[in-house]
RODO-2510 file (C-alpha; in nm, 4 decimals, decimal comma):
residues 414
     n   res          X          Y          Z
     1     x     3,4863     1,0504    -2,1239
     2     x     3,2791     1,3390    -2,0704
     3     x     3,0126     1,2181    -1,8289
     4     x     3,1619     1,0686    -1,4869
     5     x     2,9427     0,7895    -1,3171
     6     x     2,9942     0,9613    -1,0102
     7     x     2,7840     1,2761    -1,1558
     8     x     2,5964     1,0329    -1,3533
     9     x     2,4676     0,8507    -1,0076
    10     x     2,4129     1,1744    -0,8249
    11     x     2,1837     1,3018    -1,0564
    12     x     1,9701     1,0091    -1,0199
    13     x     1,9748     1,0102    -0,6680
    14     x     1,8412     1,3444    -0,6926
    15     x     1,6053     1,2858    -0,9234
    16     x     1,2224     1,3337    -0,9169
    17     x     0,9817     1,0951    -0,8104
    18     x     0,7059     1,0907    -1,0818
    19     x     0,6502     0,8000    -1,2728
    20     x     0,5498     0,7176    -1,6101
    21     x     0,1834     0,5847    -1,6011
    22     x     0,1944     0,4186    -1,9505
    23     x     0,4437     0,1517    -2,0992
    24     x     0,5474     0,1526    -2,4576
    25     x     0,2750     0,0344    -2,6811
    26     x     0,4580     0,1068    -3,0143
    27     x     0,8272     0,1576    -3,0122
    28     x     0,8379     0,2874    -3,3674
    29     x     1,0103    -0,0006    -3,5535
    30     x     0,8995    -0,0422    -3,8991
    31     x     1,1316    -0,3481    -3,9243
    32     x     1,4424    -0,4959    -3,8145
    33     x     1,6161    -0,8059    -3,6191
    34     x     1,7198    -0,6948    -3,2452
    35     x     1,9647    -0,9613    -3,0633
    36     x     2,1112    -0,8519    -2,7192
    37     x     2,4096    -0,9917    -2,5321
    38     x     2,4228    -0,8681    -2,1464
    39     x     2,4929    -0,9750    -1,8179
    40     x     2,2303    -1,2149    -1,6366
    41     x     2,0470    -0,9856    -1,3004
    42     x     1,7136    -0,8422    -1,2211
    43     x     1,7706    -0,5071    -1,3433
    44     x     1,8963    -0,6362    -1,7268
    45     x     1,5966    -0,8765    -1,7370
    46     x     1,3669    -0,5546    -1,6690
    47     x     1,5513    -0,3535    -1,9271
    48     x     1,5438    -0,6684    -2,2222
    49     x     1,1689    -0,7688    -2,1010
    50     x     1,0654    -0,3869    -2,1829
    51     x     1,2616    -0,4028    -2,5141
    52     x     1,1009    -0,7489    -2,6329
    53     x     0,7768    -0,5813    -2,5816
    54     x     0,9019    -0,4117    -2,8974
    55     x     0,8442    -0,7439    -3,0923
    56     x     0,5855    -0,7436    -3,3885
    57     x     0,4999    -0,9134    -3,7358
    58     x     0,8258    -0,7341    -3,8404
    59     x     1,0697    -0,7008    -3,5453
    60     x     1,2490    -0,9721    -3,3741
    61     x     1,3839    -0,9525    -3,0180
    62     x     1,5594    -1,2076    -2,8602
    63     x     1,8603    -1,1677    -2,5701
    64     x     2,1652    -1,3857    -2,4433
    65     x     2,1742    -1,2990    -2,0702
    66     x     2,4584    -1,4725    -1,9388
    67     x     2,7510    -1,4440    -1,7026
    68     x     2,9739    -1,4917    -1,9468
    69     x     2,8688    -1,1990    -2,1544
    70     x     3,2232    -1,0429    -2,1341
    71     x     3,3638    -1,3624    -2,3141
    72     x     3,1210    -1,3678    -2,5868
    73     x     3,0230    -1,0329    -2,6896
    74     x     3,3282    -0,9579    -2,8781
    75     x     3,3521    -1,2828    -3,0747
    76     x     2,9621    -1,2388    -3,1576
    77     x     2,9784    -0,8928    -3,2894
    78     x     3,3127    -0,9612    -3,5064
    79     x     3,0871    -1,1168    -3,7732
    80     x     2,9430    -0,9586    -4,0430
    81     x     2,6768    -0,9146    -3,9796
    82     x     2,7160    -0,9574    -3,6162
    83     x     2,5399    -1,2202    -3,4208
    84     x     2,4180    -0,9362    -3,1662
    85     x     2,3484    -0,6020    -3,2670
    86     x     2,3751    -0,4605    -2,8943
    87     x     2,5962    -0,4988    -2,6083
    88     x     2,4829    -0,4142    -2,2678
    89     x     2,8070    -0,2722    -2,1067
    90     x     2,9600    -0,1709    -1,8009
    91     x     3,2473     0,1029    -1,7195
    92     x     3,5209    -0,1290    -1,8252
    93     x     3,3239    -0,3666    -2,0549
    94     x     3,2642    -0,1053    -2,3409
    95     x     3,6743    -0,0235    -2,4247
    96     x     3,7755    -0,3424    -2,5633
    97     x     3,4560    -0,3453    -2,7988
    98     x     3,5159     0,0319    -2,8922
    99     x     3,8865    -0,0183    -2,9417
   100     x     3,7790    -0,2816    -3,1775
   101     x     3,5301    -0,0940    -3,3661
   102     x     3,2627    -0,3492    -3,3143
   103     x     3,0203    -0,0798    -3,1302
   104     x     2,9481     0,2284    -3,3486
   105     x     2,8822     0,6006    -3,1922
   106     x     2,5429     0,6735    -3,1459
   107     x     2,5260     1,0107    -3,2483
   108     x     2,3401     1,0430    -3,5753
   109     x     2,0854     0,7362    -3,4234
   110     x     2,0282     1,0177    -3,1307
   111     x     1,9518     1,3018    -3,3879
   112     x     1,7107     1,0836    -3,5547
   113     x     1,5466     0,8999    -3,3012
   114     x     1,6720     0,9747    -2,9538
   115     x     1,6526     1,3697    -2,8941
   116     x     1,4302     1,3069    -2,5643
   117     x     1,6839     1,0891    -2,4099
   118     x     1,8600     1,2982    -2,1197
   119     x     2,2056     1,4169    -2,1887
   120     x     2,3194     1,3014    -1,8490
   121     x     2,2846     0,9392    -2,0131
   122     x     2,4930     0,9786    -2,2733
   123     x     2,8696     0,8282    -2,2424
   124     x     3,0699     1,0447    -2,4595
   125     x     3,4199     0,9204    -2,5154
   126     x     3,6557     1,1191    -2,7455
   127     x     3,3717     1,3481    -2,8645
   128     x     3,1570     1,0647    -2,9499
   129     x     2,8204     0,9038    -2,7842
   130     x     2,9298     0,5528    -2,7387
   131     x     2,6502     0,3976    -2,4975
   132     x     2,3244     0,5212    -2,3159
   133     x     2,3958     0,4638    -1,9608
   134     x     2,0585     0,3478    -1,7264
   135     x     2,2164     0,2501    -1,3813
   136     x     2,4777     0,2845    -1,1593
   137     x     2,6621    -0,0178    -0,9826
   138     x     2,8847    -0,0585    -0,7156
   139     x     3,0088    -0,3408    -0,4839
   140     x     2,9296    -0,2843    -0,1168
   141     x     2,8189    -0,4047     0,1838
   142     x     2,5299    -0,6268     0,2766
   143     x     2,4835    -0,7568     0,6876
   144     x     2,1948    -0,9145     0,8897
   145     x     2,1465    -0,6588     1,1526
   146     x     1,9818    -0,9533     1,3729
   147     x     2,2567    -1,1256     1,3859
   148     x     2,5148    -0,8264     1,4487
   149     x     2,2699    -0,6954     1,6874
   150     x     2,2539    -1,0343     1,9126
   151     x     2,6395    -1,0556     1,9209
   152     x     2,6774    -0,6803     2,0244
   153     x     2,8459    -0,5722     1,6755
   154     x     2,7862    -0,2167     1,5594
   155     x     2,7835    -0,2040     1,1633
   156     x     3,1234    -0,2340     1,0440
   157     x     3,2255     0,0905     0,8803
   158     x     3,5925    -0,0106     0,8272
   159     x     3,7458    -0,3320     0,6805
   160     x     3,9298    -0,3803     1,0365
   161     x     3,5795    -0,3685     1,1576
   162     x     3,4545    -0,6469     0,9227
   163     x     3,7429    -0,8666     1,0412
   164     x     3,6511    -0,8132     1,4285
   165     x     3,2628    -0,8434     1,3520
   166     x     3,3821    -1,1518     1,1804
   167     x     3,5549    -1,2815     1,4474
   168     x     3,3183    -1,2358     1,6959
   169     x     3,0394    -1,3929     1,4712
   170     x     3,2774    -1,7245     1,4513
   171     x     3,3239    -1,6904     1,8119
   172     x     2,9413    -1,7049     1,8391
   173     x     2,9369    -2,0297     1,6470
   174     x     2,8987    -1,9160     1,2936
   175     x     3,1566    -2,1146     1,0872
   176     x     3,2079    -1,8674     0,7605
   177     x     3,0456    -1,5341     0,8562
   178     x     3,1899    -1,3397     0,5574
   179     x     3,0785    -1,3917     0,1781
   180     x     3,2266    -1,2335    -0,1397
   181     x     3,3010    -1,2849    -0,4920
   182     x     3,6186    -1,4140    -0,4926
   183     x     3,5977    -1,6554    -0,8109
   184     x     3,9565    -1,6882    -0,9497
   185     x     3,9781    -1,4518    -1,2763
   186     x     3,7615    -1,1246    -1,3132
   187     x     3,5804    -1,1527    -0,9939
   188     x     3,8927    -1,1536    -0,7637
   189     x     4,0773    -0,9051    -0,9595
   190     x     3,7800    -0,6677    -0,8822
   191     x     3,8185    -0,7173    -0,5012
   192     x     4,1987    -0,6063    -0,5734
   193     x     4,0730    -0,3219    -0,7553
   194     x     3,8591    -0,2030    -0,5174
   195     x     4,0689    -0,2586    -0,2096
   196     x     4,3697    -0,0819    -0,4334
   197     x     4,1885     0,2325    -0,4948
   198     x     4,0033     0,2461    -0,1838
   199     x     4,3484     0,2136    -0,0340
   200     x     4,4646     0,5396    -0,2298
   201     x     4,6629     0,3405    -0,5031
   202     x     4,7158     0,4398    -0,8629
   203     x     4,7073     0,1518    -1,1276
   204     x     4,9918     0,3450    -1,3753
   205     x     5,2000     0,5895    -1,3463
   206     x     5,0418     0,9519    -1,4537
   207     x     4,9945     1,0003    -1,8097
   208     x     5,1282     0,6567    -1,9011
   209     x     5,0559     0,3021    -1,9143
   210     x     5,3514     0,2070    -1,7104
   211     x     5,2234    -0,0337    -1,4278
   212     x     5,2484     0,1498    -1,0657
   213     x     5,1211    -0,1322    -0,8306
   214     x     5,3996    -0,3063    -0,7482
   215     x     5,4511    -0,1133    -0,4181
   216     x     5,3385    -0,1501    -0,0352
   217     x     5,0021    -0,0400    -0,1207
   218     x     4,9451    -0,3369    -0,3509
   219     x     5,1525    -0,5738    -0,0741
   220     x     4,8411    -0,4089     0,1789
   221     x     4,5379    -0,4776    -0,0490
   222     x     4,6680    -0,8300    -0,1329
   223     x     4,6730    -0,8960     0,2477
   224     x     4,3610    -0,7320     0,3512
   225     x     4,1741    -0,9348     0,0701
   226     x     4,3912    -1,2556     0,2498
   227     x     4,2684    -1,2218     0,5965
   228     x     3,9115    -1,1952     0,5029
   229     x     3,9199    -1,5404     0,3381
   230     x     3,9853    -1,6781     0,6660
   231     x     3,5977    -1,6261     0,7296
   232     x     3,4687    -1,7522     0,4110
   233     x     3,3910    -2,0567     0,3019
   234     x     3,6633    -2,2924     0,1888
   235     x     3,5452    -2,2705    -0,1351
   236     x     3,5577    -1,9253    -0,1725
   237     x     3,7677    -1,9092    -0,5245
   238     x     3,4348    -2,0657    -0,6800
   239     x     3,1948    -1,7663    -0,5162
   240     x     3,0866    -1,5675    -0,8297
   241     x     2,7602    -1,3143    -0,7461
   242     x     2,5344    -1,6255    -0,8007
   243     x     2,7247    -1,8354    -0,5451
   244     x     2,7801    -1,5460    -0,2719
   245     x     2,4094    -1,4701    -0,3281
   246     x     2,2848    -1,8483    -0,2356
   247     x     2,5015    -1,8690     0,0363
   248     x     2,3894    -1,5497     0,1939
   249     x     2,0340    -1,6387     0,1332
   250     x     2,0569    -1,9900     0,2833
   251     x     2,2125    -1,7746     0,6121
   252     x     2,5345    -1,9318     0,5835
   253     x     2,7144    -1,6036     0,6358
   254     x     2,6053    -1,2722     0,7895
   255     x     2,8421    -1,0221     0,6197
   256     x     2,8978    -1,0271     0,2653
   257     x     3,0291    -0,7841    -0,0285
   258     x     2,7970    -0,7860    -0,3365
   259     x     2,7475    -0,5522    -0,6551
   260     x     2,3982    -0,3534    -0,5378
   261     x     2,2472    -0,4508    -0,8545
   262     x     2,1783    -0,8115    -0,6697
   263     x     1,9897    -0,6223    -0,3722
   264     x     1,6743    -0,6152    -0,4922
   265     x     1,6888    -1,0061    -0,5640
   266     x     1,8451    -1,0678    -0,2346
   267     x     1,6274    -0,8608    -0,0078
   268     x     1,2788    -0,9701    -0,1848
   269     x     1,2542    -1,2911     0,0603
   270     x     1,2309    -1,5107    -0,2269
   271     x     1,4469    -1,8099    -0,2042
   272     x     1,5577    -1,6983     0,1264
   273     x     1,5640    -1,9052     0,4511
   274     x     1,3772    -1,7437     0,7412
   275     x     1,4981    -1,4282     0,8906
   276     x     1,7832    -1,3486     0,6307
   277     x     1,5848    -1,1116     0,3711
   278     x     1,4107    -0,8485     0,6676
   279     x     1,7353    -0,8381     0,8526
   280     x     1,9526    -0,7538     0,5875
   281     x     2,0696    -0,3887     0,5612
   282     x     2,2461    -0,2413     0,2440
   283     x     2,5638    -0,0347     0,3731
   284     x     2,8078     0,1801     0,1915
   285     x     3,1593    -0,0232     0,1506
   286     x     3,3653    -0,0158     0,4255
   287     x     3,6928     0,1966     0,4142
   288     x     4,0420     0,0387     0,4004
   289     x     4,4286     0,1090     0,5042
   290     x     4,2964     0,4006     0,7346
   291     x     4,1766     0,5847     0,4397
   292     x     3,8011     0,7582     0,4639
   293     x     3,6498     0,6661     0,1346
   294     x     3,4847     0,3428     0,0581
   295     x     3,6986     0,0399    -0,0712
   296     x     3,4920    -0,0182    -0,3870
   297     x     3,4245     0,1207    -0,7717
   298     x     3,1493     0,3221    -0,9121
   299     x     2,9856     0,1832    -1,2493
   300     x     2,7733     0,2519    -1,4933
   301     x     2,5720     0,0035    -1,7146
   302     x     2,4361     0,0938    -2,0459
   303     x     2,3759    -0,0134    -2,3982
   304     x     2,5572     0,0049    -2,7630
   305     x     2,4805    -0,0480    -3,0845
   306     x     2,7076    -0,3323    -3,3121
   307     x     2,8806    -0,1634    -3,5894
   308     x     2,8557    -0,4837    -3,8063
   309     x     2,5022    -0,4831    -3,8549
   310     x     2,2523    -0,3297    -4,1391
   311     x     2,1178     0,0481    -4,1015
   312     x     1,7741    -0,1161    -4,0257
   313     x     1,8860    -0,3399    -3,7582
   314     x     2,0781    -0,0511    -3,5764
   315     x     1,7152     0,1912    -3,6158
   316     x     1,5360    -0,1232    -3,4756
   317     x     1,8268    -0,1676    -3,1940
   318     x     1,8418     0,1672    -3,0886
   319     x     1,4526     0,2137    -3,0542
   320     x     1,4139    -0,1328    -2,8987
   321     x     1,6677    -0,0262    -2,6129
   322     x     1,5464     0,3053    -2,6041
   323     x     1,2096     0,1485    -2,5013
   324     x     1,3905    -0,0681    -2,2691
   325     x     1,5257     0,1845    -2,0464
   326     x     1,2555     0,4486    -2,0514
   327     x     1,1092     0,5802    -1,7379
   328     x     0,8068     0,3715    -1,8044
   329     x     0,9834     0,0817    -1,7108
   330     x     1,0204     0,2360    -1,3445
   331     x     0,7138     0,0815    -1,0942
   332     x     0,7251    -0,0684    -0,7251
   333     x     0,8704    -0,4017    -0,8505
   334     x     1,1510    -0,2745    -1,0257
   335     x     1,2458     0,0450    -0,8479
   336     x     1,4653    -0,1393    -0,5859
   337     x     1,6558    -0,3352    -0,8639
   338     x     1,9114    -0,0642    -0,9366
   339     x     2,0510     0,3042    -0,9132
   340     x     1,8505     0,3738    -1,2374
   341     x     1,9495     0,7036    -1,4222
   342     x     1,6169     0,7531    -1,5686
   343     x     1,3954     1,0292    -1,4779
   344     x     1,1376     0,8915    -1,2244
   345     x     1,3945     0,7266    -1,0315
   346     x     1,3312     0,7208    -0,6300
   347     x     1,5993     0,5878    -0,3799
   348     x     1,5255     0,2694    -0,2029
   349     x     1,6295     0,0522     0,1105
   350     x     1,7621    -0,1809    -0,1546
   351     x     1,9808     0,0963    -0,3116
   352     x     2,0468     0,2472     0,0254
   353     x     2,4480     0,0589     0,0002
   354     x     2,5332     0,2315    -0,3783
   355     x     2,3543     0,5594    -0,2681
   356     x     2,6087     0,5715     0,0376
   357     x     2,9368     0,4639    -0,1608
   358     x     2,8650     0,7545    -0,3796
   359     x     2,8144     1,0153    -0,0968
   360     x     3,1091     0,8778     0,0883
   361     x     3,3332     0,9305    -0,2362
   362     x     3,4032     0,5865    -0,3708
   363     x     3,6258     0,6232    -0,6915
   364     x     3,5264     0,5336    -1,0464
   365     x     3,6432     0,2306    -1,2176
   366     x     3,9690     0,3312    -1,4380
   367     x     3,8562     0,4025    -1,7991
   368     x     4,1994     0,3835    -1,9184
   369     x     4,2225     0,1416    -2,2625
   370     x     4,4765    -0,0359    -2,0972
   371     x     4,3070    -0,1054    -1,7783
   372     x     4,1333    -0,4331    -1,9484
   373     x     4,4811    -0,5604    -1,9652
   374     x     4,5572    -0,4899    -1,5893
   375     x     4,2496    -0,6643    -1,4494
   376     x     4,3153    -0,9618    -1,6802
   377     x     4,6748    -0,9980    -1,5012
   378     x     4,5351    -0,9515    -1,1892
   379     x     4,2844    -1,2111    -1,2209
   380     x     4,5295    -1,4770    -1,3386
   381     x     4,8013    -1,4253    -1,0638
   382     x     4,6115    -1,3244    -0,7210
   383     x     4,4874    -1,6743    -0,6557
   384     x     4,8685    -1,8085    -0,5932
   385     x     4,8823    -1,5726    -0,3200
   386     x     4,5562    -1,6447    -0,1498
   387     x     4,6790    -2,0119    -0,1517
   388     x     5,0149    -1,9836    -0,0428
   389     x     5,1890    -2,0714    -0,3205
   390     x     5,3688    -1,7188    -0,3556
   391     x     5,4210    -1,4025    -0,1393
   392     x     5,2764    -1,0929    -0,2084
   393     x     5,5554    -0,9261    -0,3658
   394     x     5,6134    -1,2150    -0,5815
   395     x     5,2534    -1,1800    -0,6920
   396     x     5,2524    -0,8052    -0,7513
   397     x     5,5871    -0,9213    -0,9648
   398     x     5,3929    -1,1726    -1,1399
   399     x     5,1121    -0,8958    -1,2029
   400     x     5,3329    -0,6359    -1,3406
   401     x     5,4970    -0,8768    -1,5606
   402     x     5,1864    -1,0376    -1,7180
   403     x     5,0410    -0,6835    -1,7708
   404     x     5,3896    -0,5609    -1,9206
   405     x     5,3455    -0,8485    -2,2086
   406     x     4,9762    -0,7904    -2,2741
   407     x     5,0190    -0,4167    -2,2802
   408     x     5,2934    -0,4641    -2,5490
   409     x     5,1113    -0,6886    -2,7441
   410     x     4,8173    -0,4447    -2,7263
   411     x     5,0541    -0,1558    -2,8461
   412     x     5,0265     0,0435    -2,5145
   413     x     5,3780    -0,0228    -2,4420
   414     x     5,6860    -0,0259    -2,6411
***
């Protein structure tokens, strides 16, 4: 991949603060149908709302924003014509769509309609532009400064310090001081990815698709994840981003690891218990296992155009999403929703956690085409370890076996 998420994000953090003063009144679309699928969080709503403003007599724009987007985008883009003319994707979710030929290279559309899109936002894979990135993202630590101060706790910079802080808070009467996104499946797998890479692990043998997780680092990552569950809700395996956010906003936990893209809503005071929003600090993800880098992964989010749509709909989709991710979307209300990659972005208190994680050297999410199979294998097996059905060694063996089966079916291993 030509553009790295770290390079994109650093460019955004060093960007200018001049904002565009007018919204897109005319998107330049003669006719066409635009149908967007993507995740459900405020920054993407901002993008889709701006793209939807391109609707006109001969232009329809609709969207399906859902936490289940990764289950729906490929089936919806396989038909001809595709149900969705665009998918909003992240570092990991672009690979399956690209491998299946469901998204088209954007080079011709950029040449005809997108010469003004900054080169730093173009995600180039194997020599072709496959997506336009509009934001950087990472999971990081949120904490209640008032509660930590009252307990004499210094903001934790390591997971060992997080555990010590959680114990102190529990000793002081807080039943579940820690929240995270441990929902069995994709979310839980991502927790392992963060911990394992943060501890210096590598998922594959160099230059191959052979798995390389069945080792002491893999065991340490599993054990760290499990140690945190002792301070979480008994229902932690049901916690995705929406549930974790609600739990934190209710004042039920004081330490939480969550996506930076949730910071704007988390810190705006809406739907929060008294004292929560104004005392919330977004900080770098803690380091783990004696390593110095934040134990998280850096991501980009961007938009793509489906292969199985007419040229008219492809042009309409490109122009609508170009408008949806133009600098004109940045204002006092939207600036804190994300680490935006467009010109005009100015870092905010809400983006401080992503910014600090980037500055601390957090690693990008792996982009190998077989990482999807590894992520799925992780999500299918880790819960057995957390619930004491298997030990760490057996869990890693199961993950490895599940991955190898999928990698062989995918043609990545013989």
